[in-house]
mmCIF entry with sequence, helices, sheets and N, C-alpha, C, O atoms, coordinates in Angstrom:
data_MODEL
# 
_entry.id   MODEL 
# 
_entity.id                         1 
_entity.type                       polymer 
_entity.pdbx_number_of_molecules   1 
# 
_entity_poly.entity_id                      1 
_entity_poly.type                           'polypeptide(L)' 
_entity_poly.nstd_linkage                   no 
_entity_poly.nstd_monomer                   no 
_entity_poly.pdbx_seq_one_letter_code       MGPVLLVLLLALILGGAGFALHVLWWIAIVVLVLWALGFLFRGASSGGGRGRWYRW 
_entity_poly.pdbx_seq_one_letter_code_can   MGPVLLVLLLALILGGAGFALHVLWWIAIVVLVLWALGFLFRGASSGGGRGRWYRW 
_entity_poly.pdbx_strand_id                 A 
# 
loop_
_entity_poly_seq.entity_id 
_entity_poly_seq.num 
_entity_poly_seq.mon_id 
_entity_poly_seq.hetero 
1 1  MET n 
1 2  GLY n 
1 3  PRO n 
1 4  VAL n 
1 5  LEU n 
1 6  LEU n 
1 7  VAL n 
1 8  LEU n 
1 9  LEU n 
1 10 LEU n 
1 11 ALA n 
1 12 LEU n 
1 13 ILE n 
1 14 LEU n 
1 15 GLY n 
1 16 GLY n 
1 17 ALA n 
1 18 GLY n 
1 19 PHE n 
1 20 ALA n 
1 21 LEU n 
1 22 HIS n 
1 23 VAL n 
1 24 LEU n 
1 25 TRP n 
1 26 TRP n 
1 27 ILE n 
1 28 ALA n 
1 29 ILE n 
1 30 VAL n 
1 31 VAL n 
1 32 LEU n 
1 33 VAL n 
1 34 LEU n 
1 35 TRP n 
1 36 ALA n 
1 37 LEU n 
1 38 GLY n 
1 39 PHE n 
1 40 LEU n 
1 41 PHE n 
1 42 ARG n 
1 43 GLY n 
1 44 ALA n 
1 45 SER n 
1 46 SER n 
1 47 GLY n 
1 48 GLY n 
1 49 GLY n 
1 50 ARG n 
1 51 GLY n 
1 52 ARG n 
1 53 TRP n 
1 54 TYR n 
1 55 ARG n 
1 56 TRP n 
# 
_struct_asym.id          A 
_struct_asym.entity_id   1 
# 
_struct_conf.conf_type_id            HELX_P 
_struct_conf.id                      HELX_P1 
_struct_conf.pdbx_PDB_helix_id       AA1 
_struct_conf.beg_label_comp_id       GLY 
_struct_conf.beg_label_asym_id       A 
_struct_conf.beg_label_seq_id        2 
_struct_conf.pdbx_beg_PDB_ins_code   ? 
_struct_conf.end_label_comp_id       SER 
_struct_conf.end_label_asym_id       A 
_struct_conf.end_label_seq_id        45 
_struct_conf.pdbx_end_PDB_ins_code   ? 
_struct_conf.beg_auth_comp_id        GLY 
_struct_conf.beg_auth_asym_id        A 
_struct_conf.beg_auth_seq_id         2 
_struct_conf.end_auth_comp_id        SER 
_struct_conf.end_auth_asym_id        A 
_struct_conf.end_auth_seq_id         45 
_struct_conf.pdbx_PDB_helix_class    1 
_struct_conf.details                 ? 
_struct_conf.pdbx_PDB_helix_length   44 
# 
_struct_conf_type.id          HELX_P 
_struct_conf_type.criteria    ? 
_struct_conf_type.reference   ? 
# 
loop_
_atom_site.group_PDB 
_atom_site.id 
_atom_site.type_symbol 
_atom_site.label_atom_id 
_atom_site.label_alt_id 
_atom_site.label_comp_id 
_atom_site.label_asym_id 
_atom_site.label_entity_id 
_atom_site.label_seq_id 
_atom_site.pdbx_PDB_ins_code 
_atom_site.Cartn_x 
_atom_site.Cartn_y 
_atom_site.Cartn_z 
_atom_site.occupancy 
_atom_site.B_iso_or_equiv 
_atom_site.pdbx_formal_charge 
_atom_site.auth_seq_id 
_atom_site.auth_comp_id 
_atom_site.auth_asym_id 
_atom_site.auth_atom_id 
_atom_site.pdbx_PDB_model_num 
ATOM 1   N N  . MET A 1 1  ? 11.555  -28.122 14.992 1.00 0.00 ? 1  MET A N  1 
ATOM 2   C CA . MET A 1 1  ? 10.250  -27.639 15.423 1.00 0.00 ? 1  MET A CA 1 
ATOM 3   C C  . MET A 1 1  ? 10.321  -26.166 15.829 1.00 0.00 ? 1  MET A C  1 
ATOM 4   O O  . MET A 1 1  ? 9.368   -25.420 15.603 1.00 0.00 ? 1  MET A O  1 
ATOM 5   N N  . GLY A 1 2  ? 11.425  -25.743 16.421 1.00 0.00 ? 2  GLY A N  1 
ATOM 6   C CA . GLY A 1 2  ? 11.574  -24.357 16.855 1.00 0.00 ? 2  GLY A CA 1 
ATOM 7   C C  . GLY A 1 2  ? 11.537  -23.355 15.708 1.00 0.00 ? 2  GLY A C  1 
ATOM 8   O O  . GLY A 1 2  ? 10.823  -22.356 15.793 1.00 0.00 ? 2  GLY A O  1 
ATOM 9   N N  . PRO A 1 3  ? 12.303  -23.600 14.621 1.00 0.00 ? 3  PRO A N  1 
ATOM 10  C CA . PRO A 1 3  ? 12.251  -22.657 13.490 1.00 0.00 ? 3  PRO A CA 1 
ATOM 11  C C  . PRO A 1 3  ? 10.873  -22.556 12.848 1.00 0.00 ? 3  PRO A C  1 
ATOM 12  O O  . PRO A 1 3  ? 10.479  -21.485 12.387 1.00 0.00 ? 3  PRO A O  1 
ATOM 13  N N  . VAL A 1 4  ? 10.133  -23.671 12.816 1.00 0.00 ? 4  VAL A N  1 
ATOM 14  C CA . VAL A 1 4  ? 8.787   -23.641 12.241 1.00 0.00 ? 4  VAL A CA 1 
ATOM 15  C C  . VAL A 1 4  ? 7.877   -22.752 13.092 1.00 0.00 ? 4  VAL A C  1 
ATOM 16  O O  . VAL A 1 4  ? 7.118   -21.941 12.563 1.00 0.00 ? 4  VAL A O  1 
ATOM 17  N N  . LEU A 1 5  ? 7.962   -22.910 14.405 1.00 0.00 ? 5  LEU A N  1 
ATOM 18  C CA . LEU A 1 5  ? 7.159   -22.069 15.293 1.00 0.00 ? 5  LEU A CA 1 
ATOM 19  C C  . LEU A 1 5  ? 7.565   -20.599 15.177 1.00 0.00 ? 5  LEU A C  1 
ATOM 20  O O  . LEU A 1 5  ? 6.717   -19.708 15.228 1.00 0.00 ? 5  LEU A O  1 
ATOM 21  N N  . LEU A 1 6  ? 8.851   -20.355 15.023 1.00 0.00 ? 6  LEU A N  1 
ATOM 22  C CA . LEU A 1 6  ? 9.329   -18.984 14.878 1.00 0.00 ? 6  LEU A CA 1 
ATOM 23  C C  . LEU A 1 6  ? 8.794   -18.343 13.593 1.00 0.00 ? 6  LEU A C  1 
ATOM 24  O O  . LEU A 1 6  ? 8.385   -17.182 13.600 1.00 0.00 ? 6  LEU A O  1 
ATOM 25  N N  . VAL A 1 7  ? 8.797   -19.100 12.494 1.00 0.00 ? 7  VAL A N  1 
ATOM 26  C CA . VAL A 1 7  ? 8.278   -18.587 11.224 1.00 0.00 ? 7  VAL A CA 1 
ATOM 27  C C  . VAL A 1 7  ? 6.772   -18.347 11.326 1.00 0.00 ? 7  VAL A C  1 
ATOM 28  O O  . VAL A 1 7  ? 6.272   -17.333 10.838 1.00 0.00 ? 7  VAL A O  1 
ATOM 29  N N  . LEU A 1 8  ? 6.051   -19.270 11.954 1.00 0.00 ? 8  LEU A N  1 
ATOM 30  C CA . LEU A 1 8  ? 4.608   -19.080 12.122 1.00 0.00 ? 8  LEU A CA 1 
ATOM 31  C C  . LEU A 1 8  ? 4.305   -17.873 13.003 1.00 0.00 ? 8  LEU A C  1 
ATOM 32  O O  . LEU A 1 8  ? 3.371   -17.123 12.720 1.00 0.00 ? 8  LEU A O  1 
ATOM 33  N N  . LEU A 1 9  ? 5.070   -17.680 14.051 1.00 0.00 ? 9  LEU A N  1 
ATOM 34  C CA . LEU A 1 9  ? 4.877   -16.523 14.923 1.00 0.00 ? 9  LEU A CA 1 
ATOM 35  C C  . LEU A 1 9  ? 5.168   -15.228 14.172 1.00 0.00 ? 9  LEU A C  1 
ATOM 36  O O  . LEU A 1 9  ? 4.439   -14.246 14.310 1.00 0.00 ? 9  LEU A O  1 
ATOM 37  N N  . LEU A 1 10 ? 6.223   -15.231 13.389 1.00 0.00 ? 10 LEU A N  1 
ATOM 38  C CA . LEU A 1 10 ? 6.564   -14.051 12.595 1.00 0.00 ? 10 LEU A CA 1 
ATOM 39  C C  . LEU A 1 10 ? 5.466   -13.744 11.575 1.00 0.00 ? 10 LEU A C  1 
ATOM 40  O O  . LEU A 1 10 ? 5.107   -12.582 11.384 1.00 0.00 ? 10 LEU A O  1 
ATOM 41  N N  . ALA A 1 11 ? 4.934   -14.774 10.920 1.00 0.00 ? 11 ALA A N  1 
ATOM 42  C CA . ALA A 1 11 ? 3.845   -14.584 9.960  1.00 0.00 ? 11 ALA A CA 1 
ATOM 43  C C  . ALA A 1 11 ? 2.601   -14.036 10.650 1.00 0.00 ? 11 ALA A C  1 
ATOM 44  O O  . ALA A 1 11 ? 1.908   -13.182 10.098 1.00 0.00 ? 11 ALA A O  1 
ATOM 45  N N  . LEU A 1 12 ? 2.317   -14.521 11.843 1.00 0.00 ? 12 LEU A N  1 
ATOM 46  C CA . LEU A 1 12 ? 1.158   -14.031 12.596 1.00 0.00 ? 12 LEU A CA 1 
ATOM 47  C C  . LEU A 1 12 ? 1.333   -12.568 12.985 1.00 0.00 ? 12 LEU A C  1 
ATOM 48  O O  . LEU A 1 12 ? 0.394   -11.781 12.870 1.00 0.00 ? 12 LEU A O  1 
ATOM 49  N N  . ILE A 1 13 ? 2.512   -12.201 13.438 1.00 0.00 ? 13 ILE A N  1 
ATOM 50  C CA . ILE A 1 13 ? 2.777   -10.810 13.824 1.00 0.00 ? 13 ILE A CA 1 
ATOM 51  C C  . ILE A 1 13 ? 2.678   -9.891  12.611 1.00 0.00 ? 13 ILE A C  1 
ATOM 52  O O  . ILE A 1 13 ? 2.041   -8.840  12.677 1.00 0.00 ? 13 ILE A O  1 
ATOM 53  N N  . LEU A 1 14 ? 3.305   -10.284 11.509 1.00 0.00 ? 14 LEU A N  1 
ATOM 54  C CA . LEU A 1 14 ? 3.264   -9.440  10.311 1.00 0.00 ? 14 LEU A CA 1 
ATOM 55  C C  . LEU A 1 14 ? 1.862   -9.360  9.724  1.00 0.00 ? 14 LEU A C  1 
ATOM 56  O O  . LEU A 1 14 ? 1.467   -8.311  9.215  1.00 0.00 ? 14 LEU A O  1 
ATOM 57  N N  . GLY A 1 15 ? 1.106   -10.446 9.788  1.00 0.00 ? 15 GLY A N  1 
ATOM 58  C CA . GLY A 1 15 ? -0.276  -10.426 9.309  1.00 0.00 ? 15 GLY A CA 1 
ATOM 59  C C  . GLY A 1 15 ? -1.139  -9.512  10.154 1.00 0.00 ? 15 GLY A C  1 
ATOM 60  O O  . GLY A 1 15 ? -1.971  -8.774  9.626  1.00 0.00 ? 15 GLY A O  1 
ATOM 61  N N  . GLY A 1 16 ? -0.946  -9.558  11.472 1.00 0.00 ? 16 GLY A N  1 
ATOM 62  C CA . GLY A 1 16 ? -1.696  -8.670  12.366 1.00 0.00 ? 16 GLY A CA 1 
ATOM 63  C C  . GLY A 1 16 ? -1.328  -7.218  12.149 1.00 0.00 ? 16 GLY A C  1 
ATOM 64  O O  . GLY A 1 16 ? -2.195  -6.345  12.173 1.00 0.00 ? 16 GLY A O  1 
ATOM 65  N N  . ALA A 1 17 ? -0.042  -6.952  11.935 1.00 0.00 ? 17 ALA A N  1 
ATOM 66  C CA . ALA A 1 17 ? 0.391   -5.580  11.682 1.00 0.00 ? 17 ALA A CA 1 
ATOM 67  C C  . ALA A 1 17 ? -0.172  -5.082  10.355 1.00 0.00 ? 17 ALA A C  1 
ATOM 68  O O  . ALA A 1 17 ? -0.579  -3.925  10.244 1.00 0.00 ? 17 ALA A O  1 
ATOM 69  N N  . GLY A 1 18 ? -0.194  -5.945  9.362  1.00 0.00 ? 18 GLY A N  1 
ATOM 70  C CA . GLY A 1 18 ? -0.758  -5.556  8.066  1.00 0.00 ? 18 GLY A CA 1 
ATOM 71  C C  . GLY A 1 18 ? -2.230  -5.232  8.169  1.00 0.00 ? 18 GLY A C  1 
ATOM 72  O O  . GLY A 1 18 ? -2.700  -4.269  7.563  1.00 0.00 ? 18 GLY A O  1 
ATOM 73  N N  . PHE A 1 19 ? -2.969  -6.032  8.940  1.00 0.00 ? 19 PHE A N  1 
ATOM 74  C CA . PHE A 1 19 ? -4.399  -5.767  9.135  1.00 0.00 ? 19 PHE A CA 1 
ATOM 75  C C  . PHE A 1 19 ? -4.602  -4.458  9.884  1.00 0.00 ? 19 PHE A C  1 
ATOM 76  O O  . PHE A 1 19 ? -5.478  -3.669  9.531  1.00 0.00 ? 19 PHE A O  1 
ATOM 77  N N  . ALA A 1 20 ? -3.790  -4.221  10.925 1.00 0.00 ? 20 ALA A N  1 
ATOM 78  C CA . ALA A 1 20 ? -3.910  -2.985  11.692 1.00 0.00 ? 20 ALA A CA 1 
ATOM 79  C C  . ALA A 1 20 ? -3.590  -1.769  10.822 1.00 0.00 ? 20 ALA A C  1 
ATOM 80  O O  . ALA A 1 20 ? -4.274  -0.749  10.909 1.00 0.00 ? 20 ALA A O  1 
ATOM 81  N N  . LEU A 1 21 ? -2.562  -1.870  9.988  1.00 0.00 ? 21 LEU A N  1 
ATOM 82  C CA . LEU A 1 21 ? -2.222  -0.756  9.096  1.00 0.00 ? 21 LEU A CA 1 
ATOM 83  C C  . LEU A 1 21 ? -3.320  -0.520  8.070  1.00 0.00 ? 21 LEU A C  1 
ATOM 84  O O  . LEU A 1 21 ? -3.593  0.627   7.714  1.00 0.00 ? 21 LEU A O  1 
ATOM 85  N N  . HIS A 1 22 ? -3.953  -1.584  7.589  1.00 0.00 ? 22 HIS A N  1 
ATOM 86  C CA . HIS A 1 22 ? -5.045  -1.440  6.638  1.00 0.00 ? 22 HIS A CA 1 
ATOM 87  C C  . HIS A 1 22 ? -6.208  -0.685  7.292  1.00 0.00 ? 22 HIS A C  1 
ATOM 88  O O  . HIS A 1 22 ? -6.793  0.213   6.685  1.00 0.00 ? 22 HIS A O  1 
ATOM 89  N N  . VAL A 1 23 ? -6.535  -1.054  8.527  1.00 0.00 ? 23 VAL A N  1 
ATOM 90  C CA . VAL A 1 23 ? -7.613  -0.373  9.247  1.00 0.00 ? 23 VAL A CA 1 
ATOM 91  C C  . VAL A 1 23 ? -7.249  1.091   9.489  1.00 0.00 ? 23 VAL A C  1 
ATOM 92  O O  . VAL A 1 23 ? -8.100  1.970   9.353  1.00 0.00 ? 23 VAL A O  1 
ATOM 93  N N  . LEU A 1 24 ? -6.000  1.360   9.845  1.00 0.00 ? 24 LEU A N  1 
ATOM 94  C CA . LEU A 1 24 ? -5.578  2.742   10.076 1.00 0.00 ? 24 LEU A CA 1 
ATOM 95  C C  . LEU A 1 24 ? -5.660  3.574   8.798  1.00 0.00 ? 24 LEU A C  1 
ATOM 96  O O  . LEU A 1 24 ? -5.993  4.757   8.858  1.00 0.00 ? 24 LEU A O  1 
ATOM 97  N N  . TRP A 1 25 ? -5.364  2.978   7.648  1.00 0.00 ? 25 TRP A N  1 
ATOM 98  C CA . TRP A 1 25 ? -5.502  3.706   6.382  1.00 0.00 ? 25 TRP A CA 1 
ATOM 99  C C  . TRP A 1 25 ? -6.957  4.091   6.143  1.00 0.00 ? 25 TRP A C  1 
ATOM 100 O O  . TRP A 1 25 ? -7.230  5.213   5.716  1.00 0.00 ? 25 TRP A O  1 
ATOM 101 N N  . TRP A 1 26 ? -7.903  3.178   6.413  1.00 0.00 ? 26 TRP A N  1 
ATOM 102 C CA . TRP A 1 26 ? -9.315  3.504   6.220  1.00 0.00 ? 26 TRP A CA 1 
ATOM 103 C C  . TRP A 1 26 ? -9.759  4.599   7.179  1.00 0.00 ? 26 TRP A C  1 
ATOM 104 O O  . TRP A 1 26 ? -10.526 5.483   6.797  1.00 0.00 ? 26 TRP A O  1 
ATOM 105 N N  . ILE A 1 27 ? -9.286  4.550   8.424  1.00 0.00 ? 27 ILE A N  1 
ATOM 106 C CA . ILE A 1 27 ? -9.624  5.603   9.386  1.00 0.00 ? 27 ILE A CA 1 
ATOM 107 C C  . ILE A 1 27 ? -9.059  6.942   8.923  1.00 0.00 ? 27 ILE A C  1 
ATOM 108 O O  . ILE A 1 27 ? -9.729  7.969   9.034  1.00 0.00 ? 27 ILE A O  1 
ATOM 109 N N  . ALA A 1 28 ? -7.825  6.940   8.402  1.00 0.00 ? 28 ALA A N  1 
ATOM 110 C CA . ALA A 1 28 ? -7.218  8.179   7.921  1.00 0.00 ? 28 ALA A CA 1 
ATOM 111 C C  . ALA A 1 28 ? -7.998  8.746   6.739  1.00 0.00 ? 28 ALA A C  1 
ATOM 112 O O  . ALA A 1 28 ? -8.156  9.962   6.635  1.00 0.00 ? 28 ALA A O  1 
ATOM 113 N N  . ILE A 1 29 ? -8.484  7.893   5.854  1.00 0.00 ? 29 ILE A N  1 
ATOM 114 C CA . ILE A 1 29 ? -9.263  8.370   4.709  1.00 0.00 ? 29 ILE A CA 1 
ATOM 115 C C  . ILE A 1 29 ? -10.581 8.987   5.168  1.00 0.00 ? 29 ILE A C  1 
ATOM 116 O O  . ILE A 1 29 ? -10.988 10.030  4.656  1.00 0.00 ? 29 ILE A O  1 
ATOM 117 N N  . VAL A 1 30 ? -11.253 8.347   6.132  1.00 0.00 ? 30 VAL A N  1 
ATOM 118 C CA . VAL A 1 30 ? -12.513 8.886   6.645  1.00 0.00 ? 30 VAL A CA 1 
ATOM 119 C C  . VAL A 1 30 ? -12.295 10.240  7.317  1.00 0.00 ? 30 VAL A C  1 
ATOM 120 O O  . VAL A 1 30 ? -13.075 11.169  7.107  1.00 0.00 ? 30 VAL A O  1 
ATOM 121 N N  . VAL A 1 31 ? -11.243 10.358  8.121  1.00 0.00 ? 31 VAL A N  1 
ATOM 122 C CA . VAL A 1 31 ? -10.948 11.630  8.786  1.00 0.00 ? 31 VAL A CA 1 
ATOM 123 C C  . VAL A 1 31 ? -10.619 12.708  7.759  1.00 0.00 ? 31 VAL A C  1 
ATOM 124 O O  . VAL A 1 31 ? -11.048 13.852  7.914  1.00 0.00 ? 31 VAL A O  1 
ATOM 125 N N  . LEU A 1 32 ? -9.877  12.371  6.730  1.00 0.00 ? 32 LEU A N  1 
ATOM 126 C CA . LEU A 1 32 ? -9.542  13.337  5.686  1.00 0.00 ? 32 LEU A CA 1 
ATOM 127 C C  . LEU A 1 32 ? -10.794 13.826  4.962  1.00 0.00 ? 32 LEU A C  1 
ATOM 128 O O  . LEU A 1 32 ? -10.917 15.018  4.681  1.00 0.00 ? 32 LEU A O  1 
ATOM 129 N N  . VAL A 1 33 ? -11.722 12.919  4.657  1.00 0.00 ? 33 VAL A N  1 
ATOM 130 C CA . VAL A 1 33 ? -12.966 13.309  3.989  1.00 0.00 ? 33 VAL A CA 1 
ATOM 131 C C  . VAL A 1 33 ? -13.793 14.217  4.899  1.00 0.00 ? 33 VAL A C  1 
ATOM 132 O O  . VAL A 1 33 ? -14.329 15.228  4.445  1.00 0.00 ? 33 VAL A O  1 
ATOM 133 N N  . LEU A 1 34 ? -13.899 13.861  6.179  1.00 0.00 ? 34 LEU A N  1 
ATOM 134 C CA . LEU A 1 34 ? -14.653 14.705  7.109  1.00 0.00 ? 34 LEU A CA 1 
ATOM 135 C C  . LEU A 1 34 ? -14.008 16.074  7.258  1.00 0.00 ? 34 LEU A C  1 
ATOM 136 O O  . LEU A 1 34 ? -14.709 17.083  7.326  1.00 0.00 ? 34 LEU A O  1 
ATOM 137 N N  . TRP A 1 35 ? -12.684 16.123  7.309  1.00 0.00 ? 35 TRP A N  1 
ATOM 138 C CA . TRP A 1 35 ? -11.985 17.402  7.419  1.00 0.00 ? 35 TRP A CA 1 
ATOM 139 C C  . TRP A 1 35 ? -12.242 18.258  6.186  1.00 0.00 ? 35 TRP A C  1 
ATOM 140 O O  . TRP A 1 35 ? -12.507 19.455  6.299  1.00 0.00 ? 35 TRP A O  1 
ATOM 141 N N  . ALA A 1 36 ? -12.161 17.639  5.001  1.00 0.00 ? 36 ALA A N  1 
ATOM 142 C CA . ALA A 1 36 ? -12.376 18.387  3.757  1.00 0.00 ? 36 ALA A CA 1 
ATOM 143 C C  . ALA A 1 36 ? -13.806 18.897  3.676  1.00 0.00 ? 36 ALA A C  1 
ATOM 144 O O  . ALA A 1 36 ? -14.029 20.040  3.278  1.00 0.00 ? 36 ALA A O  1 
ATOM 145 N N  . LEU A 1 37 ? -14.782 18.069  4.047  1.00 0.00 ? 37 LEU A N  1 
ATOM 146 C CA . LEU A 1 37 ? -16.176 18.515  4.022  1.00 0.00 ? 37 LEU A CA 1 
ATOM 147 C C  . LEU A 1 37 ? -16.408 19.651  5.007  1.00 0.00 ? 37 LEU A C  1 
ATOM 148 O O  . LEU A 1 37 ? -17.081 20.628  4.677  1.00 0.00 ? 37 LEU A O  1 
ATOM 149 N N  . GLY A 1 38 ? -15.863 19.536  6.203  1.00 0.00 ? 38 GLY A N  1 
ATOM 150 C CA . GLY A 1 38 ? -16.001 20.608  7.183  1.00 0.00 ? 38 GLY A CA 1 
ATOM 151 C C  . GLY A 1 38 ? -15.341 21.885  6.706  1.00 0.00 ? 38 GLY A C  1 
ATOM 152 O O  . GLY A 1 38 ? -15.879 22.973  6.908  1.00 0.00 ? 38 GLY A O  1 
ATOM 153 N N  . PHE A 1 39 ? -14.197 21.771  6.084  1.00 0.00 ? 39 PHE A N  1 
ATOM 154 C CA . PHE A 1 39 ? -13.496 22.940  5.567  1.00 0.00 ? 39 PHE A CA 1 
ATOM 155 C C  . PHE A 1 39 ? -14.305 23.611  4.458  1.00 0.00 ? 39 PHE A C  1 
ATOM 156 O O  . PHE A 1 39 ? -14.425 24.836  4.426  1.00 0.00 ? 39 PHE A O  1 
ATOM 157 N N  . LEU A 1 40 ? -14.860 22.803  3.548  1.00 0.00 ? 40 LEU A N  1 
ATOM 158 C CA . LEU A 1 40 ? -15.629 23.360  2.437  1.00 0.00 ? 40 LEU A CA 1 
ATOM 159 C C  . LEU A 1 40 ? -16.930 23.992  2.912  1.00 0.00 ? 40 LEU A C  1 
ATOM 160 O O  . LEU A 1 40 ? -17.276 25.093  2.483  1.00 0.00 ? 40 LEU A O  1 
ATOM 161 N N  . PHE A 1 41 ? -17.659 23.303  3.801  1.00 0.00 ? 41 PHE A N  1 
ATOM 162 C CA . PHE A 1 41 ? -18.934 23.845  4.274  1.00 0.00 ? 41 PHE A CA 1 
ATOM 163 C C  . PHE A 1 41 ? -18.720 25.101  5.107  1.00 0.00 ? 41 PHE A C  1 
ATOM 164 O O  . PHE A 1 41 ? -19.491 26.055  5.002  1.00 0.00 ? 41 PHE A O  1 
ATOM 165 N N  . ARG A 1 42 ? -17.692 25.107  5.924  1.00 0.00 ? 42 ARG A N  1 
ATOM 166 C CA . ARG A 1 42 ? -17.409 26.292  6.742  1.00 0.00 ? 42 ARG A CA 1 
ATOM 167 C C  . ARG A 1 42 ? -16.966 27.456  5.855  1.00 0.00 ? 42 ARG A C  1 
ATOM 168 O O  . ARG A 1 42 ? -17.341 28.603  6.099  1.00 0.00 ? 42 ARG A O  1 
ATOM 169 N N  . GLY A 1 43 ? -16.170 27.162  4.831  1.00 0.00 ? 43 GLY A N  1 
ATOM 170 C CA . GLY A 1 43 ? -15.725 28.213  3.922  1.00 0.00 ? 43 GLY A CA 1 
ATOM 171 C C  . GLY A 1 43 ? -16.874 28.785  3.117  1.00 0.00 ? 43 GLY A C  1 
ATOM 172 O O  . GLY A 1 43 ? -16.890 29.981  2.826  1.00 0.00 ? 43 GLY A O  1 
ATOM 173 N N  . ALA A 1 44 ? -17.847 27.942  2.749  1.00 0.00 ? 44 ALA A N  1 
ATOM 174 C CA . ALA A 1 44 ? -18.973 28.413  1.948  1.00 0.00 ? 44 ALA A CA 1 
ATOM 175 C C  . ALA A 1 44 ? -19.963 29.202  2.790  1.00 0.00 ? 44 ALA A C  1 
ATOM 176 O O  . ALA A 1 44 ? -20.610 30.116  2.279  1.00 0.00 ? 44 ALA A O  1 
ATOM 177 N N  . SER A 1 45 ? -20.095 28.869  4.070  1.00 0.00 ? 45 SER A N  1 
ATOM 178 C CA . SER A 1 45 ? -21.111 29.526  4.893  1.00 0.00 ? 45 SER A CA 1 
ATOM 179 C C  . SER A 1 45 ? -20.566 30.702  5.690  1.00 0.00 ? 45 SER A C  1 
ATOM 180 O O  . SER A 1 45 ? -21.334 31.380  6.372  1.00 0.00 ? 45 SER A O  1 
ATOM 181 N N  . SER A 1 46 ? -19.271 30.962  5.625  1.00 0.00 ? 46 SER A N  1 
ATOM 182 C CA . SER A 1 46 ? -18.709 31.999  6.486  1.00 0.00 ? 46 SER A CA 1 
ATOM 183 C C  . SER A 1 46 ? -18.835 33.389  5.887  1.00 0.00 ? 46 SER A C  1 
ATOM 184 O O  . SER A 1 46 ? -18.575 34.374  6.577  1.00 0.00 ? 46 SER A O  1 
ATOM 185 N N  . GLY A 1 47 ? -19.226 33.498  4.628  1.00 0.00 ? 47 GLY A N  1 
ATOM 186 C CA . GLY A 1 47 ? -19.340 34.808  4.018  1.00 0.00 ? 47 GLY A CA 1 
ATOM 187 C C  . GLY A 1 47 ? -17.965 35.371  3.725  1.00 0.00 ? 47 GLY A C  1 
ATOM 188 O O  . GLY A 1 47 ? -17.128 34.692  3.130  1.00 0.00 ? 47 GLY A O  1 
ATOM 189 N N  . GLY A 1 48 ? -17.721 36.621  4.141  1.00 0.00 ? 48 GLY A N  1 
ATOM 190 C CA . GLY A 1 48 ? -16.433 37.233  3.875  1.00 0.00 ? 48 GLY A CA 1 
ATOM 191 C C  . GLY A 1 48 ? -15.496 37.213  5.052  1.00 0.00 ? 48 GLY A C  1 
ATOM 192 O O  . GLY A 1 48 ? -14.398 37.765  4.978  1.00 0.00 ? 48 GLY A O  1 
ATOM 193 N N  . GLY A 1 49 ? -15.908 36.582  6.152  1.00 0.00 ? 49 GLY A N  1 
ATOM 194 C CA . GLY A 1 49 ? -15.096 36.592  7.370  1.00 0.00 ? 49 GLY A CA 1 
ATOM 195 C C  . GLY A 1 49 ? -13.987 35.573  7.325  1.00 0.00 ? 49 GLY A C  1 
ATOM 196 O O  . GLY A 1 49 ? -13.604 35.078  6.265  1.00 0.00 ? 49 GLY A O  1 
ATOM 197 N N  . ARG A 1 50 ? -13.482 35.272  8.505  1.00 0.00 ? 50 ARG A N  1 
ATOM 198 C CA . ARG A 1 50 ? -12.417 34.269  8.585  1.00 0.00 ? 50 ARG A CA 1 
ATOM 199 C C  . ARG A 1 50 ? -13.002 32.907  8.282  1.00 0.00 ? 50 ARG A C  1 
ATOM 200 O O  . ARG A 1 50 ? -13.955 32.482  8.934  1.00 0.00 ? 50 ARG A O  1 
ATOM 201 N N  . GLY A 1 51 ? -12.446 32.218  7.303  1.00 0.00 ? 51 GLY A N  1 
ATOM 202 C CA . GLY A 1 51 ? -12.987 30.945  6.865  1.00 0.00 ? 51 GLY A CA 1 
ATOM 203 C C  . GLY A 1 51 ? -12.407 29.754  7.575  1.00 0.00 ? 51 GLY A C  1 
ATOM 204 O O  . GLY A 1 51 ? -12.692 28.617  7.198  1.00 0.00 ? 51 GLY A O  1 
ATOM 205 N N  . ARG A 1 52 ? -11.588 29.980  8.609  1.00 0.00 ? 52 ARG A N  1 
ATOM 206 C CA . ARG A 1 52 ? -10.983 28.836  9.294  1.00 0.00 ? 52 ARG A CA 1 
ATOM 207 C C  . ARG A 1 52 ? -11.951 28.292  10.330 1.00 0.00 ? 52 ARG A C  1 
ATOM 208 O O  . ARG A 1 52 ? -12.556 29.054  11.084 1.00 0.00 ? 52 ARG A O  1 
ATOM 209 N N  . TRP A 1 53 ? -12.095 26.978  10.368 1.00 0.00 ? 53 TRP A N  1 
ATOM 210 C CA . TRP A 1 53 ? -12.980 26.363  11.353 1.00 0.00 ? 53 TRP A CA 1 
ATOM 211 C C  . TRP A 1 53 ? -12.195 25.785  12.527 1.00 0.00 ? 53 TRP A C  1 
ATOM 212 O O  . TRP A 1 53 ? -12.783 25.224  13.452 1.00 0.00 ? 53 TRP A O  1 
ATOM 213 N N  . TYR A 1 54 ? -10.893 25.917  12.493 1.00 0.00 ? 54 TYR A N  1 
ATOM 214 C CA . TYR A 1 54 ? -10.066 25.469  13.606 1.00 0.00 ? 54 TYR A CA 1 
ATOM 215 C C  . TYR A 1 54 ? -9.461  26.690  14.279 1.00 0.00 ? 54 TYR A C  1 
ATOM 216 O O  . TYR A 1 54 ? -9.488  27.782  13.711 1.00 0.00 ? 54 TYR A O  1 
ATOM 217 N N  . ARG A 1 55 ? -8.914  26.525  15.480 1.00 0.00 ? 55 ARG A N  1 
ATOM 218 C CA . ARG A 1 55 ? -8.471  27.666  16.273 1.00 0.00 ? 55 ARG A CA 1 
ATOM 219 C C  . ARG A 1 55 ? -6.970  27.702  16.465 1.00 0.00 ? 55 ARG A C  1 
ATOM 220 O O  . ARG A 1 55 ? -6.520  28.217  17.489 1.00 0.00 ? 55 ARG A O  1 
ATOM 221 N N  . TRP A 1 56 ? -6.169  27.190  15.552 1.00 0.00 ? 56 TRP A N  1 
ATOM 222 C CA . TRP A 1 56 ? -4.731  27.247  15.736 1.00 0.00 ? 56 TRP A CA 1 
ATOM 223 C C  . TRP A 1 56 ? -4.242  28.586  15.254 1.00 0.00 ? 56 TRP A C  1 
ATOM 224 O O  . TRP A 1 56 ? -3.044  28.863  15.313 1.00 0.00 ? 56 TRP A O  1 
# 
């Protein structure tokens, strides 16, 4: 009974981690799209000045 519970617990942990990683990938894609859009719009509207929209 112990090994069965251990395998089920391991499957639950790995399934939860897989779901969390899937959600993080979607969040990363959304942030990348927003960053690219902000970069493009700022570059197009800045004229001839500094086209960076961040302050690093």
